[in-house]
C-alpha positions as CSV (number, residue, x, y, z in Angstrom):
1,M,9.0,-7.6,-45.8
2,E,7.4,-4.5,-47.2
3,L,4.6,-4.8,-44.7
4,L,7.2,-5.3,-41.8
5,L,9.1,-2.1,-42.9
6,T,5.7,-0.2,-43.3
7,A,5.0,-1.2,-39.6
8,L,8.4,-0.2,-38.2
9,I,8.4,3.1,-39.7
10,L,5.0,3.9,-38.5
11,A,6.0,2.7,-35.0
12,L,8.7,5.0,-35.2
13,F,7.0,7.9,-36.6
14,V,4.5,7.3,-33.5
15,R,7.3,7.6,-30.8
16,T,8.9,10.0,-32.0
17,F,6.4,12.3,-32.9
18,L,3.1,11.3,-31.2
19,F,3.3,8.8,-28.1
20,Q,5.6,7.2,-26.3
21,A,5.2,4.5,-23.4
22,F,6.7,4.6,-20.1
23,S,6.9,2.6,-17.0
24,I,6.4,3.9,-13.3
25,P,9.2,2.6,-11.3
26,S,8.6,4.3,-7.9
27,G,5.9,5.0,-5.4
28,S,6.6,8.8,-5.7
29,M,3.1,9.5,-7.4
30,E,1.2,7.3,-5.3
31,R,-2.0,7.1,-5.3
32,S,-2.2,8.7,-9.1
33,L,0.2,6.1,-10.5
34,R,1.6,3.4,-9.0
35,V,4.7,0.9,-8.9
36,G,3.6,-1.4,-12.0
37,D,1.7,1.0,-14.1
38,K,2.6,1.4,-17.8
39,I,1.3,4.5,-19.4
40,L,1.4,6.5,-22.8
41,V,2.7,10.2,-23.1
42,N,1.3,12.4,-25.3
43,K,4.6,13.9,-26.8
44,F,2.7,16.7,-29.1
45,I,0.6,18.6,-26.8
46,Y,3.4,21.0,-25.5
47,S,4.9,21.6,-29.0
48,Q,4.0,22.5,-32.6
49,P,4.5,19.1,-34.1
50,K,6.7,18.6,-37.0
51,P,6.6,18.2,-40.0
52,A,4.0,21.4,-39.8
53,W,1.0,19.5,-41.9
54,L,0.9,17.8,-38.4
55,S,-0.2,21.3,-36.6
56,S,-3.5,21.6,-37.9
57,L,-4.6,17.7,-37.0
58,L,-3.0,17.9,-33.4
59,P,-4.2,19.8,-30.6
60,T,-1.8,21.5,-28.5
61,R,-1.7,24.0,-25.9
62,P,1.0,25.3,-23.0
63,V,1.8,23.0,-19.7
64,Q,-0.8,23.7,-17.3
65,R,-0.9,23.6,-13.6
66,G,-2.1,20.3,-12.5
67,D,-0.9,18.4,-15.5
68,V,1.1,15.5,-14.7
69,V,4.3,15.8,-17.1
70,V,7.3,13.5,-18.0
71,F,10.6,15.5,-18.1
72,R,14.2,15.0,-18.4
73,Y,15.7,15.3,-14.5
74,P,17.3,18.3,-14.5
75,L,20.5,17.1,-12.9
76,D,20.8,14.1,-14.8
77,P,19.1,14.6,-18.5
78,D,19.4,11.0,-19.4
79,R,16.9,10.2,-16.8
80,D,13.1,10.9,-17.2
81,F,10.5,11.6,-14.4
82,I,7.5,12.2,-14.3
83,K,5.5,14.3,-11.7
84,R,2.7,16.8,-11.3
85,C,3.2,20.7,-12.4
86,V,1.9,22.6,-9.6
87,G,3.7,26.3,-10.5
88,L,4.4,27.7,-13.8
89,G,7.4,30.5,-15.2
90,G,6.8,33.9,-13.0
91,D,4.3,31.9,-10.2
92,T,5.4,32.3,-6.5
93,V,5.4,28.9,-5.1
94,E,5.0,28.5,-1.1
95,I,4.3,25.1,1.2
96,E,3.6,25.7,4.7
97,Q,2.8,23.1,6.8
98,R,1.9,21.0,3.9
99,R,-0.3,23.4,2.3
100,L,0.3,24.6,-1.2
101,R,-0.2,28.2,-2.4
102,V,0.4,29.9,-5.7
103,N,0.5,33.4,-6.1
104,G,-1.0,33.7,-2.6
105,T,-3.7,31.4,-3.1
106,E,-4.0,28.3,-1.3
107,V,-4.6,24.9,-4.0
108,D,-7.0,22.1,-3.2
109,E,-4.6,19.0,-3.6
110,S,-7.0,16.8,-1.8
111,S,-8.3,14.9,-4.9
112,Y,-4.6,13.5,-5.4
113,T,-2.5,14.1,-2.8
114,Y,-1.1,11.5,-0.7
115,Y,0.8,11.2,2.6
116,T,2.3,8.3,4.9
117,D,3.7,10.1,7.4
118,D,1.7,12.2,10.0
119,R,4.3,14.1,11.1
120,I,4.8,17.8,10.1
121,Y,8.3,19.0,9.9
122,P,8.9,22.6,10.9
123,R,11.3,25.2,9.0
124,N,14.5,24.1,10.5
125,V,18.0,24.6,8.9
126,A,19.1,21.8,11.4
127,L,16.9,19.2,9.6
128,P,18.6,17.0,6.9
129,D,18.2,17.9,3.5
130,A,15.6,15.3,2.9
131,L,13.0,17.0,5.6
132,R,14.0,20.6,5.8
133,N,11.6,21.2,2.7
134,R,9.3,18.8,2.8
135,D,6.3,20.3,4.7
136,N,7.2,23.9,4.2
137,Y,9.4,25.7,1.1
138,G,9.9,29.3,-0.1
139,P,8.0,31.3,-1.0
140,Y,9.9,31.0,-4.3
141,T,9.4,32.6,-7.7
142,L,9.8,30.9,-11.0
143,P,11.9,32.0,-13.7
144,E,10.4,32.6,-17.0
145,G,10.3,29.2,-18.8
146,S,10.4,26.8,-16.0
147,Y,8.1,24.8,-13.8
148,F,7.7,23.7,-10.3
149,C,6.8,19.7,-10.4
150,L,6.1,17.7,-7.1
151,G,5.2,14.0,-6.8
152,D,1.7,13.2,-5.2
153,N,3.0,10.9,-2.6
154,R,4.7,14.0,-0.7
155,N,6.5,12.4,1.6
156,N,8.3,10.1,-0.8
157,S,9.1,12.3,-3.9
158,H,12.4,13.2,-4.6
159,D,11.1,16.9,-6.8
160,S,11.4,20.6,-7.0
161,R,11.6,21.0,-3.5
162,H,14.8,19.6,-3.3
163,W,16.4,20.3,-6.7
164,G,14.8,23.2,-8.2
165,T,12.7,24.1,-11.2
166,V,12.3,22.1,-14.6
167,P,13.4,24.2,-17.6
168,A,10.4,24.1,-20.1
169,A,13.0,22.4,-22.6
170,N,13.4,19.3,-20.6
171,V,9.6,18.3,-20.8
172,R,8.6,15.5,-22.7
173,G,5.0,15.2,-22.7
174,R,1.7,14.9,-20.5
175,G,1.1,11.9,-19.0
176,W,-2.2,10.2,-20.9
177,L,-3.2,6.8,-20.3
178,I,-2.3,3.8,-18.1
179,Y,-2.5,0.9,-20.9
180,W,-1.3,-1.9,-18.7
181,S,-0.8,-2.3,-14.9
182,K,0.8,-5.3,-13.0
183,A,1.7,-5.2,-9.3
184,P,5.7,-6.0,-8.8
185,Q,7.0,-9.4,-8.1
186,Q,9.2,-8.6,-5.6
187,P,9.1,-6.3,-2.1
188,S,11.3,-3.0,-2.2
189,S,14.7,-3.1,-1.8
190,P,17.4,-0.2,-0.8
191,A,18.5,-0.7,-4.5
192,A,15.1,0.1,-5.8
193,G,14.7,3.8,-5.0
194,R,15.2,5.6,-8.6
195,E,12.1,7.7,-9.7
196,D,12.7,7.9,-13.3
197,A,10.1,6.6,-15.5
198,T,11.6,4.1,-17.6
199,G,11.1,1.0,-20.3
200,S,12.2,-1.0,-17.6
201,E,10.5,-2.5,-14.5
202,V,12.2,-1.7,-10.9
203,D,10.7,-3.7,-7.8
204,G,8.2,-1.1,-5.8
205,E,6.4,-1.7,-2.5
206,G,6.1,-5.5,-1.5
207,E,2.5,-6.1,-3.1
208,A,1.0,-9.4,-4.2
209,S,1.9,-10.0,-7.8
210,G,-1.1,-9.9,-10.0
211,M,-2.6,-7.8,-12.9
212,R,-4.7,-4.7,-11.9
213,W,-7.5,-5.0,-14.3
214,D,-9.2,-2.1,-12.6
215,R,-6.5,0.3,-13.6
216,M,-6.3,-0.4,-17.3
217,L,-7.6,2.1,-19.9
218,H,-7.6,4.7,-17.1
219,L,-6.7,8.3,-18.0
220,V,-4.1,9.9,-16.3
221,R,-5.3,12.8,-14.2
């Protein structure tokens, strides 16, 4: 009994202060993260760990451009999203013909961005909301204490282009390690469109069921 209680306390401590497991239920971060990936999120890296004595043991740093972050969705804080941070507070972000510019400098995103649609939609107020800001956005200067976050699968991501910035207080941690990956059991359905990173599986893109051994123990980049 004592051993079990000790294990439970240790697990609670790790989950609260150090690492937490999340599932990837949508393709918005394809191909960096795939439906059915399970990842560990580093929860201490962006904040001063508590209790205070942990600060000397655990390295911390601010959010950086390019980090894959888990955060509470600003429009529904009960849901957790995972996206890539591309802009920090004070940055001016602009997307023109799919090319991302931050503070006037074009960002090379070729190593992680993924497009499922060859069409590039122009700036046009007559377009539906889902397409108006997809390939062209801004320029927009972020308020201090906020982040601009995009999905790597740019044609299929509900992100800062559509609902705005992520307050720093909403950030929960940085994606660190894929520890398990299994293809979804069923093809996707209209009801399987949630993008939040959760503890439960949501069916994804109709891939044949099976373990993805080659993805396990890969760092999230």
